[in-house]
KOLLOKOL-992248 format. One record per residue (C-alpha): x, y, z; residue number from 1. Coordinates in pm, 1 decimal. Layout:
! residues N
         x         y         z  fimar
         X         Y         Z    NUM
...
//
This chain:
! residues 442
         x         y         z  fimar
   -2187.2   -1069.4   -3447.7      1
   -2530.2    -937.9   -3304.0      2
   -2559.5    -605.1   -3449.4      3
   -2630.0    -494.5   -3092.7      4
   -2307.8    -602.4   -3018.9      5
   -2174.7    -419.4   -3291.4      6
   -2353.6    -105.0   -3169.9      7
   -2214.1    -144.6   -2799.3      8
   -1835.7    -186.4   -2958.1      9
   -1822.0     147.7   -3132.2     10
   -2010.3     334.0   -2952.5     11
   -1761.0     571.3   -2751.7     12
   -1621.6     713.4   -3074.4     13
   -1953.7     794.5   -3235.0     14
   -2024.9    1029.7   -2957.9     15
   -1857.6    1367.0   -2822.7     16
   -1574.4    1330.9   -2577.3     17
   -1722.2    1474.2   -2306.2     18
   -2016.9    1403.4   -2265.5     19
   -1962.1    1023.9   -2336.4     20
   -1696.1    1019.6   -2037.7     21
   -1978.0    1185.8   -1818.2     22
   -2230.1     916.6   -1925.9     23
   -2027.5     664.8   -1809.3     24
   -1876.9     823.4   -1509.9     25
   -2162.8     969.5   -1355.2     26
   -2345.1     644.9   -1275.8     27
   -2039.8     524.3   -1117.0     28
   -2038.4     824.2    -893.3     29
   -2413.0     775.6    -785.9     30
   -2280.3     411.8    -726.8     31
   -2012.7     535.8    -492.2     32
   -2213.3     751.6    -341.5     33
   -2478.4     489.5    -218.0     34
   -2195.7     288.1    -113.3     35
   -2063.9     552.7     113.2     36
   -2389.1     634.2     224.5     37
   -2455.7     289.3     334.2     38
   -2178.1     236.7     504.2     39
   -2239.1     555.2     694.5     40
   -2607.6     423.3     763.2     41
   -2429.0      75.7     915.5     42
   -2209.3     337.6    1120.4     43
   -2488.9     583.2    1232.0     44
   -2687.4     289.6    1365.9     45
   -2410.8     115.7    1550.7     46
   -2325.8     453.2    1725.6     47
   -2668.1     520.5    1820.6     48
   -2591.3     236.1    2041.6     49
   -2354.8     502.7    2261.1     50
   -2115.7     189.4    2285.6     51
   -1807.3     316.3    2177.4     52
   -1590.4     -13.3    2177.8     53
   -1862.1    -110.6    1942.5     54
   -1778.5     156.5    1696.2     55
   -1404.4     113.2    1759.0     56
   -1486.4    -281.4    1664.8     57
   -1693.5    -243.5    1361.8     58
   -1441.4      25.0    1226.5     59
   -1149.3    -210.6    1253.0     60
   -1261.2    -411.3    1030.5     61
   -1243.6    -203.0     753.7     62
    -975.8    -320.9     607.1     63
   -1134.2    -651.4     538.8     64
   -1356.4    -475.2     314.9     65
   -1060.6    -313.8     120.4     66
    -852.0    -682.6     129.6     67
   -1186.0    -819.2     -69.0     68
   -1194.9    -515.7    -307.9     69
    -827.7    -537.5    -363.8     70
    -876.8    -904.4    -535.3     71
   -1201.1    -848.7    -631.3     72
   -1018.0    -558.9    -858.5     73
    -751.9    -788.9    -976.0     74
   -1021.6    -880.9   -1214.0     75
   -1245.5    -580.3   -1207.8     76
    -989.1    -292.9   -1333.0     77
    -803.5    -587.4   -1473.9     78
   -1064.8    -728.9   -1674.2     79
   -1226.1    -404.3   -1745.2     80
    -896.8    -264.3   -1891.5     81
    -837.6    -552.6   -2118.8     82
   -1203.9    -577.3   -2259.8     83
   -1168.1    -175.3   -2291.7     84
    -908.7    -244.2   -2537.4     85
   -1079.1    -561.4   -2708.4     86
   -1369.4    -393.8   -2816.5     87
   -1187.2     -70.1   -2962.4     88
   -1008.3    -333.2   -3126.9     89
   -1346.0    -514.8   -3199.4     90
   -1231.8    -881.6   -3085.4     91
   -1604.8   -1017.4   -2983.8     92
   -1486.6   -1362.5   -2893.0     93
   -1220.8   -1294.3   -2662.5     94
   -1416.3   -1046.1   -2506.4     95
   -1670.0   -1327.1   -2421.9     96
   -1443.8   -1543.3   -2273.3     97
   -1220.7   -1257.1   -2063.3     98
   -1559.5   -1158.2   -1916.9     99
   -1641.3   -1548.6   -1848.1    100
   -1321.2   -1623.0   -1683.9    101
   -1352.2   -1317.4   -1434.2    102
   -1650.5   -1385.5   -1291.8    103
   -1600.1   -1757.2   -1211.1    104
   -1231.5   -1657.0   -1103.7    105
   -1382.8   -1415.2    -860.4    106
   -1577.0   -1616.1    -713.4    107
   -1321.3   -1891.4    -669.4    108
   -1073.0   -1635.8    -504.8    109
   -1335.3   -1498.8    -274.8    110
   -1384.7   -1788.0    -114.1    111
   -1043.0   -1879.9     -74.8    112
    -934.9   -1523.2      97.1    113
   -1242.0   -1573.2     324.3    114
   -1118.2   -1880.0     436.6    115
    -807.0   -1800.1     467.4    116
    -906.2   -1499.7     706.7    117
   -1153.0   -1710.9     879.6    118
    -833.3   -1979.8     974.7    119
    -646.6   -1664.1    1110.0    120
    -956.7   -1470.5    1252.3    121
    -823.3   -1330.6    1607.8    122
    -434.2   -1310.9    1520.3    123
    -579.0   -1064.8    1215.4    124
    -853.2    -903.1    1396.0    125
    -573.0    -829.8    1646.0    126
    -308.7    -698.0    1394.4    127
    -616.2    -436.8    1279.1    128
    -599.8    -260.2    1608.3    129
    -793.7    -494.8    1813.2    130
    -755.1    -435.0    2189.2    131
    -915.8    -700.7    2461.3    132
   -1207.8    -463.1    2493.9    133
   -1316.2    -442.9    2110.8    134
   -1213.6    -801.3    2000.3    135
   -1576.0    -958.2    2057.8    136
   -1708.0    -681.1    1855.8    137
   -1459.1    -678.2    1571.9    138
   -1494.9   -1083.9    1574.9    139
   -1882.2   -1030.9    1494.6    140
   -1872.5    -841.3    1253.1    141
   -1531.2    -993.1    1065.4    142
   -1678.8   -1324.4    1070.4    143
   -1988.8   -1250.0     900.4    144
   -1775.5   -1059.7     627.4    145
   -1512.1   -1341.6     546.8    146
   -1829.2   -1612.8     493.2    147
   -1955.1   -1351.6     293.9    148
   -1655.5   -1344.7     100.9    149
   -1719.8   -1470.3    -282.2    150
   -2092.7   -1242.7    -302.2    151
   -1857.1    -895.1    -214.1    152
   -1580.5    -982.0    -427.0    153
   -1834.3   -1071.2    -745.1    154
   -1996.9    -755.3    -688.0    155
   -1664.8    -571.2    -801.9    156
   -1591.5    -816.2   -1113.8    157
   -1957.9    -767.9   -1273.7    158
   -2065.1    -400.4   -1167.9    159
   -1696.3    -325.5   -1360.7    160
   -1725.0    -501.4   -1640.8    161
   -2058.0    -429.1   -1740.9    162
   -1932.9     -72.5   -1776.2    163
   -1717.9    -149.7   -2044.7    164
   -2039.8    -286.8   -2231.9    165
   -2185.6     100.8   -2169.2    166
   -2434.5     -12.8   -1910.6    167
   -2315.5     172.5   -1646.2    168
   -2690.8     312.2   -1524.3    169
   -2785.3    -117.1   -1482.5    170
   -2468.5     -92.3   -1248.7    171
   -2546.1     173.5   -1074.8    172
   -2906.2      60.5    -990.3    173
   -2744.1    -276.5    -877.0    174
   -2563.8     -66.6    -665.9    175
   -2861.1     112.3    -539.3    176
   -3018.8    -210.4    -537.8    177
   -2802.6    -355.4    -247.9    178
   -2754.1     -37.9     -85.3    179
   -3136.4     -14.0      -0.8    180
   -3133.1    -382.2     107.5    181
   -2889.2    -285.7     337.6    182
   -3052.8      52.8     463.9    183
   -3380.5    -178.1     537.2    184
   -3252.4    -462.8     752.2    185
   -2979.3    -241.0     929.3    186
   -3278.2    -105.9    1181.3    187
   -3430.6    -449.4    1185.1    188
   -3084.4    -636.4    1247.6    189
   -2871.0    -391.8    1447.9    190
   -3081.8    -345.3    1780.2    191
   -3091.9    -716.6    1816.4    192
   -2781.6    -847.6    1706.4    193
   -2530.2    -560.4    1737.7    194
   -2203.0    -586.4    1511.5    195
   -2301.9    -936.5    1307.1    196
   -2646.9    -758.6    1245.8    197
   -2463.1    -511.8    1066.9    198
   -2253.2    -716.4     860.4    199
   -2508.3    -969.8     764.0    200
   -2688.4    -698.9     651.7    201
   -2424.8    -549.0     422.7    202
   -2359.7    -918.0     308.3    203
   -2717.4    -983.8     181.8    204
   -2675.4    -639.5       4.2    205
   -2390.4    -771.6    -196.0    206
   -2590.6   -1088.3    -280.1    207
   -2920.3    -897.2    -385.4    208
   -2612.5    -660.9    -649.3    209
   -2493.8    -990.8    -757.6    210
   -2840.0   -1148.9    -895.1    211
   -2947.3    -828.3   -1056.4    212
   -2617.1    -772.3   -1220.1    213
   -2591.0   -1166.8   -1342.3    214
   -2983.9   -1074.1   -1479.6    215
   -2793.1    -779.9   -1663.6    216
   -2561.2    -966.1   -1813.1    217
   -2740.6   -1217.8   -1958.5    218
   -2993.1    -995.2   -2075.7    219
   -2846.8    -678.7   -2192.7    220
   -2449.9    -749.9   -2283.6    221
   -2452.1    -987.0   -2561.3    222
   -2071.9    -900.4   -2554.7    223
   -2032.8   -1099.8   -2232.4    224
   -2030.4   -1490.4   -2106.2    225
   -2073.6   -1667.5   -1780.2    226
   -2021.3   -1953.1   -1927.2    227
   -1794.0   -2160.4   -1664.1    228
   -1452.5   -2106.4   -1784.8    229
   -1200.7   -2112.6   -1548.2    230
    -843.9   -2075.4   -1761.0    231
    -753.7   -1810.4   -2058.9    232
    -479.0   -1820.1   -2234.3    233
    -183.6   -1693.1   -2062.8    234
    -116.5   -1307.5   -2267.5    235
    -471.5   -1223.9   -2148.8    236
    -370.9   -1348.5   -1806.8    237
     -71.4   -1176.3   -1751.1    238
    -243.9    -849.7   -1918.6    239
    -546.8    -875.9   -1622.0    240
    -297.5    -936.2   -1351.1    241
     -37.9    -668.3   -1446.2    242
    -309.8    -408.5   -1464.1    243
    -576.2    -598.6   -1226.4    244
    -286.8    -638.4    -927.5    245
    -208.5    -256.4    -923.7    246
    -575.1    -170.6    -849.8    247
    -542.0    -422.4    -599.8    248
    -233.6    -309.3    -461.4    249
    -412.5      32.1    -433.4    250
    -636.2    -173.7    -165.6    251
    -476.9    -377.1       3.0    252
    -156.4     -86.8      69.3    253
    -467.4     133.3     175.3    254
    -549.8    -190.1     426.1    255
    -209.8    -211.6     560.1    256
    -217.0     181.9     617.8    257
    -559.7     216.8     817.6    258
    -384.4     -97.2    1034.8    259
     -74.8     104.7    1072.2    260
    -276.9     421.8    1193.0    261
    -488.4     234.3    1425.3    262
    -176.1      48.9    1543.3    263
     -28.8     431.0    1584.1    264
    -333.3     504.5    1802.7    265
    -358.4     249.2    1989.1    266
    -136.3     422.3    2204.2    267
    -350.7     749.6    2270.6    268
    -698.1     527.4    2329.7    269
    -967.5     320.6    2190.5    270
   -1155.0     672.0    2103.6    271
    -925.0     750.6    1861.1    272
    -942.7     419.2    1698.3    273
   -1363.9     500.6    1743.2    274
   -1345.7     875.1    1630.3    275
   -1057.2     786.7    1309.5    276
   -1330.2     507.6    1223.8    277
   -1604.4     753.4    1181.0    278
   -1386.0    1019.5    1008.7    279
   -1265.2     762.3     743.0    280
   -1627.3     704.0     685.1    281
   -1663.1    1057.6     583.5    282
   -1393.9    1130.6     352.5    283
   -1492.4     788.8     176.8    284
   -1768.2    1044.2      83.0    285
   -1510.5    1256.3    -127.5    286
   -1290.4    1002.3    -203.8    287
   -1544.8     773.5    -369.6    288
   -1683.7    1060.0    -596.1    289
   -1352.4    1099.9    -714.0    290
   -1278.1     729.7    -781.4    291
   -1615.9     740.2    -999.4    292
   -1500.6    1001.8   -1222.5    293
   -1145.4     863.8   -1223.0    294
   -1239.3     524.5   -1250.9    295
   -1555.0     617.8   -1452.7    296
   -1309.4     688.2   -1770.9    297
   -1131.9     398.9   -1803.1    298
   -1353.3     222.2   -2025.4    299
   -1341.6     549.4   -2253.3    300
    -945.9     589.1   -2196.1    301
    -892.2     186.8   -2288.7    302
   -1092.5     194.4   -2639.7    303
    -957.8     504.5   -2747.7    304
    -588.1     327.2   -2646.5    305
    -732.0      14.0   -2786.4    306
    -825.9     210.2   -3114.9    307
    -502.3     417.2   -3128.8    308
    -667.7     784.5   -3060.7    309
    -341.3     910.8   -2929.2    310
    -526.2    1279.4   -2923.5    311
    -835.9    1204.2   -2793.6    312
    -670.0    1075.9   -2512.0    313
    -468.4    1325.1   -2453.8    314
    -775.0    1589.1   -2467.4    315
    -984.0    1374.1   -2235.2    316
    -731.5    1360.5   -2022.7    317
    -649.2    1778.7   -2000.7    318
   -1011.9    1796.2   -1934.4    319
   -1052.3    1513.2   -1625.5    320
    -721.4    1676.0   -1478.7    321
    -889.5    2009.9   -1438.9    322
   -1239.0    1898.9   -1358.9    323
   -1116.0    1671.6   -1091.3    324
    -898.1    1897.7    -933.7    325
   -1205.3    2112.0    -929.6    326
   -1463.0    1920.5    -802.0    327
   -1201.5    1805.5    -490.3    328
   -1158.4    2152.0    -391.7    329
   -1530.4    2252.6    -360.2    330
   -1603.8    1940.9    -201.3    331
   -1328.3    1926.6      76.3    332
   -1387.8    2300.2     142.0    333
   -1776.1    2160.1     197.3    334
   -1652.9    1895.0     425.8    335
   -1377.2    2110.2     614.4    336
   -1639.3    2326.3     715.5    337
   -1923.6    2119.2     812.2    338
   -1693.9    1903.3     996.2    339
   -1885.6    1940.0    1352.6    340
   -2209.6    1855.0    1206.3    341
   -2110.1    1576.1     960.6    342
   -1982.1    1396.0    1274.4    343
   -2291.0    1467.2    1476.9    344
   -2458.2    1283.5    1233.6    345
   -2312.6     983.7    1308.6    346
   -2240.4     979.6    1674.5    347
   -2399.7    1193.5    1943.3    348
   -2081.2    1107.3    2122.1    349
   -1968.3    1491.5    2220.0    350
   -1613.2    1367.7    2323.5    351
   -1565.0    1160.9    1986.5    352
   -1707.2    1443.2    1764.1    353
   -1415.6    1714.9    1976.1    354
   -1149.6    1415.7    1863.8    355
   -1256.4    1395.4    1513.2    356
   -1292.6    1712.0    1382.0    357
    -903.5    1783.9    1351.2    358
    -866.9    1441.0    1220.0    359
   -1146.9    1548.3     983.8    360
    -994.1    1838.3     898.4    361
    -645.5    1712.1     815.5    362
    -813.3    1450.4     600.7    363
   -1011.1    1690.0     346.7    364
    -702.9    1857.7     326.4    365
    -507.3    1674.0      40.6    366
    -810.0    1603.2    -137.5    367
    -737.7    1801.0    -462.8    368
    -366.7    1618.5    -483.0    369
    -544.1    1246.4    -413.1    370
    -759.1    1342.6    -708.5    371
    -481.6    1387.6    -928.5    372
    -296.1    1077.2    -811.4    373
    -623.3     811.5    -872.7    374
    -675.4    1013.2   -1203.8    375
    -319.4     957.6   -1313.7    376
    -329.0     602.5   -1172.6    377
    -661.2     523.7   -1385.3    378
    -507.7     595.1   -1677.8    379
    -228.5     417.2   -1661.6    380
    -441.1     110.7   -1582.3    381
    -680.7     147.0   -1891.1    382
    -429.6     179.8   -2144.1    383
    -220.6     -88.2   -2012.6    384
      74.3     126.3   -1827.4    385
     148.6    -173.4   -1583.4    386
     465.5     -14.1   -1419.2    387
     324.4     394.4   -1386.5    388
      35.5     236.2   -1242.2    389
     207.5      21.7   -1013.6    390
     422.0     319.1    -875.9    391
     156.4     508.6    -835.5    392
     -67.9     220.2    -686.8    393
     216.2     224.0    -352.1    394
     251.8     580.4    -361.7    395
     -23.2     813.8    -153.1    396
    -114.6     513.1      45.8    397
     139.1     280.1      50.6    398
     482.6     329.5      36.9    399
     492.6     745.9      22.4    400
     247.4     749.7     325.1    401
     410.4     465.6     534.9    402
     764.1     628.0     537.6    403
     606.8    1001.0     617.4    404
     354.0     856.5     852.3    405
     641.7     711.5    1035.5    406
     863.9     996.1    1014.0    407
     560.5    1255.8    1111.2    408
     473.7    1046.2    1436.1    409
     831.1    1047.0    1541.9    410
     843.8    1406.4    1542.1    411
     542.8    1523.8    1585.7    412
     344.0    1215.4    1796.8    413
     -24.2    1213.2    1808.4    414
     -36.9    1540.6    1566.2    415
     193.2    1381.0    1326.1    416
     -60.7    1098.6    1278.7    417
    -312.5    1295.5    1137.2    418
     -89.5    1509.3     943.0    419
      45.1    1221.3     730.0    420
    -184.6    1150.9     485.2    421
    -240.7    1514.6     324.7    422
     168.6    1523.7     339.0    423
     175.9    1189.0     158.0    424
     -98.1    1273.1     -99.4    425
     124.6    1631.3    -215.0    426
     369.7    1385.2    -276.2    427
     227.1    1136.7    -453.0    428
      41.3    1394.8    -692.5    429
     379.5    1555.4    -813.5    430
     506.4    1171.8    -845.7    431
     188.0    1138.2   -1123.2    432
     209.8    1417.5   -1279.9    433
     576.4    1311.8   -1390.9    434
     463.6    1035.9   -1508.2    435
     215.1    1205.0   -1710.6    436
     475.2    1430.4   -1868.0    437
     660.8    1127.1   -1944.9    438
     390.3     945.6   -2101.0    439
     313.1    1189.8   -2327.7    440
     648.4    1262.7   -2462.1    441
     647.6     913.3   -2530.1    442
//
């Protein structure tokens, strides 16, 4: 085993706990912010066309990204959880096998998912909430994403796994590189190619990230391997899937919830879907920052759990809860107050702005509670607690949300659709704290 590998394997318990947490999580937060920014740039250039149907068509394709993210996260989150614990146990050969398997299998899975979506393209887009008016735009955007699926799925795997080797800064750099490429290409491709141009810019950005991260793994991650490997021992596969599937379910459930919301809003007009698409992009800023601070701690939580450091895990989770709730409260207040100018930055359409303001207000109302759920889910994933992670993954943007949405929409109509998410956040946060109390008592 090389000296560099040894140093990386023990890095987490050689430094103060909280500074190490921030060193791991801050690059992920910055990566998340950059990802949101270039998603907003896509929406901005599309919105400048003044075509609400085009905005709605592209917005409808958000679940495609989330589905690809879901399958990527099976091996990204499941793999990083297992690798972190293996590093804590100093099992270098197993780390190489698991990292190589996650790399190659993610490419295969991405190709399969993209191919299946292409086979059911139009029915699937109608399921997402497309109408006859928005279908052509959704088709242009969605087909390119489906073709680029292997590259998109792979991005999630190596940017997550390299953080386990202490390469958070490099993972952030890779994400920024892809974002910069996307931002450069958007104003070139969108005016001439419309929705298809925006999708092509995004996929090319992902390809650049993939190439950069492959170079990082080959040059700076001696713990990892990219030697072709499509099978691993059953116990490792089980651990990856059990933990990874909870992360995947979160994304799939989010996609299904967006589909359900779009179907409910379709009754009230395509402009409501367009406005909600813009609102989702803005709330992604808060969401992804919370995700960064939550998921950023997974390598550290997993390493400490693998090393048997239970008291350090408890100390870290207490700090993370207080910090996550505080930052969620501050960001929610800022977005709430600046709702009009934030929406106005993306679209000049005054009608969409007026529709979007109350949508945005309700979406950020429950962000503090959403932060609690994210943190508890990540803690369960990192420490190998598959069942609690699964329960939380199916809560705020899953079963709980669906039940709340159906009830509130039936009682309050359009307003009920808007208030469903914050109510689901509150209920899910209570569930998360109950699970935390149970885990601490074990």
